[in-house]
C-alpha positions in Angstrom: -90.8 3.3 -14.0 -91.9 3.8 -10.3 -93.9 7.0 -9.8 -94.5 6.8 -6.1 -91.2 7.5 -4.3 -90.5 6.5 -0.7 -89.1 9.2 1.7 -85.6 10.3 0.5 -83.1 10.6 3.3 -80.1 12.9 2.5 -76.8 12.4 4.4 -74.7 15.5 5.0 -72.7 16.5 8.1 -73.6 20.2 8.0 -77.0 21.2 6.6 -76.8 24.8 5.5 -75.1 27.0 2.9 -71.7 26.8 4.6 -69.7 25.3 1.7 -70.0 24.2 -1.9 -71.2 20.7 -1.2 -73.5 21.9 1.6 -75.1 24.5 -0.6 -75.7 21.9 -3.2 -77.6 19.7 -0.6 -79.5 22.7 0.8 -80.7 23.9 -2.6 -81.5 20.4 -3.9 -83.5 19.5 -0.8 -85.5 22.8 -0.8 -86.4 22.3 -4.4 -87.3 18.7 -3.8 -89.9 19.6 -1.2 -91.4 22.1 -3.6 -91.8 19.1 -6.0 -93.6 17.2 -3.1 -90.8 14.7 -2.6 -90.8 13.7 1.1 -87.3 14.8 2.2 -85.4 14.1 5.4 -81.8 15.0 6.5 -79.4 13.1 8.7 -76.8 15.6 9.9 -74.7 16.8 12.9 -75.6 20.5 12.6 -78.0 22.8 10.9 -77.4 26.4 9.8 -80.0 29.0 8.8 -83.8 28.7 8.5 -84.8 25.7 6.5 -88.2 24.7 5.1 -90.3 23.2 7.9 -91.4 20.4 5.6 -87.8 19.0 5.7 -87.5 16.5 8.6 -84.2 16.8 10.5 -82.5 13.8 12.2 -79.6 15.2 14.2 -76.9 12.9 15.4 -74.2 13.7 18.0 -71.4 15.9 16.7 -68.1 14.1 16.0 -64.7 15.4 17.4 -63.5 17.9 14.7 -59.9 16.7 14.4 -58.3 14.7 12.9 -60.8 14.9 10.0 -60.5 11.3 9.0 -61.3 10.0 12.5 -64.2 12.4 12.7 -65.6 11.1 9.4 -65.2 7.5 10.5 -67.2 8.4 13.7 -69.8 10.2 11.7 -70.5 7.4 9.3 -70.6 4.8 12.1 -73.2 6.9 13.9 -75.2 7.3 10.7 -75.1 3.6 10.0 -76.4 2.8 13.5 -79.0 5.5 13.3 -80.4 4.2 10.0 -80.5 0.7 11.5 -82.3 1.9 14.6 -84.8 4.4 13.2 -85.5 3.2 9.7 -85.5 -0.5 10.3 -88.1 -2.3 8.0 -89.2 1.1 6.5 -89.3 1.8 2.8 -86.8 4.6 2.3 -84.2 5.8 -0.3 -80.9 7.1 1.1 -78.9 9.7 -0.8 -75.5 10.4 0.6 -73.1 13.3 0.0 -70.6 12.1 2.5 -68.3 9.0 2.9 -71.0 6.9 4.2 -71.7 3.2 3.5 -75.4 2.6 3.9 -76.9 4.6 1.0 -78.4 3.5 -2.4 -77.4 6.7 -4.3 -74.4 9.0 -3.7 -73.3 12.3 -5.2 -69.5 12.6 -5.4 -68.6 16.3 -5.0 -64.8 16.4 -4.7 -61.7 15.0 -6.5 -60.9 11.4 -5.6 -58.3 11.0 -2.9 -57.3 7.7 -4.6 -56.0 9.6 -7.6 -54.3 12.2 -5.5 -52.2 9.7 -3.5 -50.9 7.3 -6.1 -47.3 8.6 -5.8 -44.1 6.7 -5.1 -43.8 8.7 -1.9 -47.2 7.7 -0.7 -46.6 4.0 -1.5 -43.2 4.0 0.3 -44.5 5.7 3.4 -48.0 4.4 4.2 -50.3 6.9 6.0 -53.1 5.9 8.3 -54.9 9.1 7.3 -54.7 8.4 3.6 -55.5 4.7 4.0 -58.6 5.6 6.0 -59.9 8.2 3.5 -59.3 5.8 0.6 -61.2 3.0 2.3 -64.1 5.3 3.1 -64.1 6.6 -0.4 -64.2 3.1 -1.8 -67.0 2.1 0.5 -69.0 5.2 -0.6 -68.7 4.3 -4.3 -68.6 0.5 -4.3 -70.5 -0.8 -1.2 -73.1 -3.4 -1.8 -76.0 -1.0 -1.1 -74.8 1.6 -3.7 -77.0 1.5 -6.8 -76.2 4.8 -8.5 -73.3 7.2 -8.5 -73.8 10.8 -9.5 -71.0 13.3 -10.5 -71.1 17.0 -10.6 -69.3 17.2 -14.0 -67.8 15.0 -16.7 -64.3 15.9 -15.3 -65.3 14.4 -11.9 -66.7 11.3 -13.7 -63.5 10.8 -15.7 -61.3 11.2 -12.6 -63.3 8.7 -10.6 -63.3 6.1 -13.4 -59.6 6.4 -13.7 -59.2 5.8 -10.0 -61.9 3.1 -9.8 -62.4 1.3 -13.2 -64.8 -1.1 -11.5 -67.3 1.8 -11.3 -68.2 1.2 -14.9 -70.5 -1.5 -13.7 -72.5 1.0 -11.7 -75.3 3.3 -12.9 -73.5 6.6 -13.5 -75.0 10.0 -14.3 -74.0 13.7 -14.2 -75.9 16.0 -11.9 -74.6 19.5 -12.4 -75.2 22.0 -9.5 -77.7 24.7 -10.4 -78.2 28.4 -9.8 -81.3 30.4 -8.9 -82.8 32.3 -11.8 -81.7 36.0 -11.7 -84.8 38.2 -11.8 -82.7 41.2 -13.0 -82.4 41.6 -16.7 -79.4 43.9 -16.6 -76.9 44.4 -13.8 -75.7 47.9 -12.9 -72.6 49.0 -14.9 -69.3 49.5 -13.0 -68.2 52.9 -11.7 -64.8 53.4 -13.5 -64.1 56.9 -12.4 -60.8 55.8 -10.9 -59.7 54.3 -14.2 -59.2 50.8 -12.7 -61.0 47.6 -13.8 -62.2 45.4 -11.0 -61.7 41.6 -10.8 -62.9 39.3 -8.0 -61.6 36.0 -6.7 -63.8 33.7 -4.5 -62.7 30.6 -2.6 -61.9 29.7 1.0 -59.5 27.0 -0.3 -57.4 29.7 -1.9 -54.5 27.5 -2.9 -56.6 25.0 -4.8 -58.7 27.8 -6.3 -55.6 29.4 -7.8 -55.3 32.7 -5.9 -51.5 32.9 -6.3 -51.9 32.6 -10.1 -54.7 35.1 -10.0 -52.3 37.6 -8.4 -49.6 36.9 -10.9 -52.1 37.6 -13.7 -53.1 41.0 -12.4 -49.4 41.8 -11.8 -48.8 41.3 -15.5 -51.3 44.0 -16.2 -49.2 46.7 -14.4 -51.6 48.0 -11.9 -54.5 48.6 -14.3 -56.8 46.2 -12.5 -57.6 45.5 -8.8 -58.5 42.1 -7.3 -60.9 41.7 -4.4 -60.5 38.3 -2.6 -63.4 36.6 -0.8 -63.0 33.5 1.3 -59.7 33.4 3.2 -58.8 35.7 6.0 -55.9 38.0 5.6 -53.7 36.2 8.2 -54.0 33.0 6.2 -52.3 34.4 3.1 -48.6 35.0 2.3 -47.4 38.6 2.7 -47.0 39.1 -1.1 -50.8 38.7 -1.4 -52.1 40.2 1.8 -49.9 43.3 1.4 -50.3 43.6 -2.4 -51.3 47.2 -3.3 -53.8 46.0 -5.9 -55.3 43.2 -3.7 -58.0 43.7 -1.1 -58.7 40.6 1.2 -62.3 40.7 2.4 -62.7 37.3 4.1 -65.7 35.1 4.0 -69.1 36.7 2.9 -72.4 35.0 2.6 -73.2 37.0 -0.6 -70.8 38.4 -3.2 -71.6 41.9 -4.4 -71.2 40.9 -8.1 -72.4 44.3 -9.3 -69.1 45.8 -8.3 -67.0 43.5 -10.6 -66.3 43.0 -14.2 -64.6 39.7 -14.2 -64.1 36.6 -12.0 -60.6 35.1 -12.0 -60.8 31.4 -11.1 -57.7 29.5 -12.3 -58.5 26.5 -10.0 -56.9 23.1 -10.1 -58.8 19.9 -9.4 -62.2 21.7 -9.3 -64.9 19.1 -10.1 -67.5 21.8 -10.8 -66.8 25.3 -9.5 -70.2 26.7 -8.5 -68.8 30.2 -8.4 -68.4 30.3 -12.2 -72.1 29.6 -12.7 -73.0 32.1 -10.0 -70.8 34.8 -11.7 -72.4 34.1 -15.1 -75.9 34.3 -13.5 -75.0 37.8 -12.5 -73.6 38.8 -15.9 -69.9 38.7 -14.8 -67.2 37.6 -17.3 -65.1 34.6 -16.2 -61.4 33.6 -16.7 -61.0 30.0 -15.6 -58.9 26.9 -16.1 -59.7 23.7 -18.0 -59.6 21.9 -14.7 -62.9 23.5 -13.7 -66.0 21.3 -14.5 -68.5 24.1 -14.9 -66.6 25.4 -18.0 -68.1 22.5 -19.9 -71.6 24.0 -19.7 -70.7 26.4 -22.5 -71.1 29.8 -21.0 -70.6 33.0 -23.0 -68.1 35.7 -21.9 -65.8 32.9 -20.6 -62.2 32.3 -21.3 -60.7 28.8 -20.5 -56.9 28.1 -20.4 -54.8 25.1 -19.4 -53.0 25.5 -16.1 -49.8 24.9 -18.1 -50.3 28.2 -19.9 -47.8 30.9 -19.1 -48.6 34.0 -17.0 -48.4 36.0 -20.2 -51.1 33.8 -21.9 -53.3 34.2 -18.9 -52.9 38.0 -18.8 -53.6 38.3 -22.5 -56.7 36.2 -22.1 -57.8 38.6 -19.3 -57.1 41.6 -21.5 -59.2 40.1 -24.2 -62.1 39.5 -21.8 -61.9 43.1 -20.5 -61.8 44.4 -24.1 -64.9 42.5 -25.2 -68.3 44.1 -25.0 -69.8 43.8 -21.6 -73.6 43.4 -21.8 -73.8 42.2 -18.1 -76.8 40.1 -19.1 -77.5 37.2 -16.6 -76.8 33.8 -18.1 -78.5 30.8 -16.4 -78.1 27.5 -18.2 -79.2 25.1 -15.4 -81.3 25.8 -12.3 -81.7 24.0 -8.9 -85.3 23.3 -9.9 -84.2 21.5 -13.0 -81.7 19.5 -10.9 -84.4 18.5 -8.4 -86.8 17.5 -11.2 -84.0 15.3 -12.6 -83.7 13.5 -9.3 -87.4 13.1 -8.8 -88.1 11.9 -12.4 -85.0 9.9 -13.2 -82.4 9.2 -10.5 -84.6 8.3 -7.5 -87.0 6.1 -9.4 -84.1 4.2 -11.1 -82.3 3.6 -7.8 -85.5 2.7 -5.9 -86.4 0.2 -8.7 -83.1 -1.5 -8.3 -83.6 -1.7 -4.5 -87.0 -3.1 -5.0 -85.9 -5.7 -7.5 -83.0 -6.8 -5.3 -85.3 -7.4 -2.3 
């Protein structure tokens, strides 16, 4: 196995902790440089103070809408930039976007190919859907692609169902990590008002299951409150934004986990769900769906239900969680450092070896 890696070029449009995928790239790359992997970024924008050892290659920003045209423009600019700047240089390109000039890609979201195989979509072709499907296929099956990484076994299964030909690729799971929590015990909740406190986190509130979360707390007859982080109040239907037991707090960079007893995350089509791992790293109980990839890690103090379960079943599961002993001990099963080490010692050498053998 190769021990000396070439520079690793990461492709991501926004380099910063501004979303789940972007946070993955940010944390992975910062841990890689700590492991002395030469790491560079091709992006449109940066957010926050990054490690000065990370080299940034900034390309022009694409028009924001429509998103599919913007992504097409981005990947064309990336391809041209790689050809111009890295011509005849030994590099390894790791993409997190719908690019087509990489050797290794991490697939973060549910495949659009699986989501659009309906009678309606086949009868009424859409340029938008066709463009996304073509870009997705290029990302996964282009000639340059030597390895495909998934953030969970759920994501792996979904992609193999959509693209059976992927079985001929090198496939691996690369779970997102968390940072070790230095606190041994989180502060206990102040329950002087007699209410239990739950939290929901997710900008994409429909896919993350906010409506079901509200139904669940409704079934408990006002004995629990729900704080919602992510969406703005004006984005939500009135029954949620005006609900007496719901407080909408918008987007926050950090969640004050110490205020809450349980995370409610009944998401659908959630390849991983980093918020589940973050909640457990802060000792918070979790109620989630079987469509959430992080549930497969085997956390304690976690209840998993199928989305087909009734509201009554969900509310009883929440009651069981609330009734269980709450030690609030942080639980960290997989860290960003471990993820970076896996890339350095396994994924990158294997992909680079294939590139070298093919040349």
